[in-house]
N, C-alpha and C positions, 0 to 999 in steps of 0.2 A: 533668219528673218530676211525679207526682201526689202527693197528700197522704201516701200510705203509702210513699213513696220507691221505688216500683216504676216500671220503664220504661213508657212509653206505647205499648206494643205488645200485640197480642192473642196473640202467640206465647208459648208456654210457655218459661220460662227453662230452659236446658239444665243439668242437674246437673253439678257439678264432676267432672272426670276423664273425661268422655265427649267424644269428638271428633265433629266434624260431617262428617268425610270418609266417603264411601262406599267400599266395596271396589272396587279396580280390576278392570276386566273382564279376563278371561284370553284372550279372542279377540275379533276384530272391531274396530270403530272404538274407538279410545282404548286398545287393549291395548298393553302395552309392546312395543317393537320393539328387536331387537338392533341396536346401532349398527354401521354399516359400518366395517370396520377398515382402509379404504384412506385414506392421507393424500392430501390435495389437492396436486397438483403445480402449483407456481406457476412460470410462465415466467420472471419476473424473478429468482426465487431461483436457478433453474438457470443462467441466464445469468451471474448474479453469481458463482456457485460456479466456473463454467468460467473466467471472466475472472481470478478470484483464483488459481485453480490454474495458469493460464498464467503470470501475473505471478510467483508464488512459484517456479515451476519455473525461471524465468529469473533468479531471485535479485535481483529488482528491488523497490524500495520503492514504496509508494503515491505518495510525493512525486515520484519520478522519472517515473512513468507519468502522473500527473495534470498535471505540468508539460508533458510532451511532447504530451499529448492536449488541452491547453488547457481543462482542467476543474478545478474546485476539488477539493482533496484530500478534503474532507468529503463532497462529492457522489459522488466515485468510491468512497469507502468505503461509502456508503449503497447504491450500485449493486451493489458486490461482496457486501454482506450481504443483498441482495434486498429492501431497504426502499424503493428508488426504481426506477421503470420508466425505463430508458434509451431515448431516442428513437433512431430509426435513424441519424441524423446523429452523435449522441454515441457510439453503439455502433461505428460505422465509425471514428470518431476514436480511440477507445480501442483498437480492434483494430490500427489503423495504428501507434499508439504502442507496442503490444506486438509489432509485426512479425508478427502472426498474421492469416492470411486470415479475413475475416468468414465466408466459407463454411465454413471448418474449425471455427470457433467454433460456428456454428449447427448444423453436423452433429453435433458433440459434444453440444450441448444436446439435439438431437433424439434421439440415441441414449440419453441419460440419461432423458429423459421416456418413451421407449418401454420402457425397462427398468423404470421405476417403474410403468408401466401393465401390465406383464406381456406386452407385445407383442414378438414376435420380429422382429428387423430382418433381412430377407433380404440376402444378399450381392447387391450391385448389379452384379457382373460375372458374366454367364452362364457356366456351366461350359464350354460349347462355345467361347467366346472364349478362356478360359484355356487349353484344350487346343490351340487354334490358335496361341496365343502361344508355348507350349512347343515346338511343332513348328517354328515359325519361328526360334526362338532356337537350335536345335540345329545 
């Protein structure tokens, strides 16, 4: 500070009540952008929700499944809540403990992600094969 208690700057002091902000541009670089309203789909969250759904449908507890899968109860809980990423070995062990085929769990996860992305999942059985099967069963 100098002798007159003024700051040592050559800039004029801004009067009280005035802001230093410029008006935001209405178009082009720096213009406000509408946020995208799609929620990110996390694979670990979808896997966890499917595993929890299977377990609860069977009426089993976390303790039962974690013991059979040889994984800690806390870790299984974190996997179900989508907080931990399960390795392929751990996922296979959990599916085996649930007596649920890994392929069925992953198919359900895939269908849920496709639905969240707005992608239609085509029927994997061609119509011609279905017609042939009906004729064969008659």
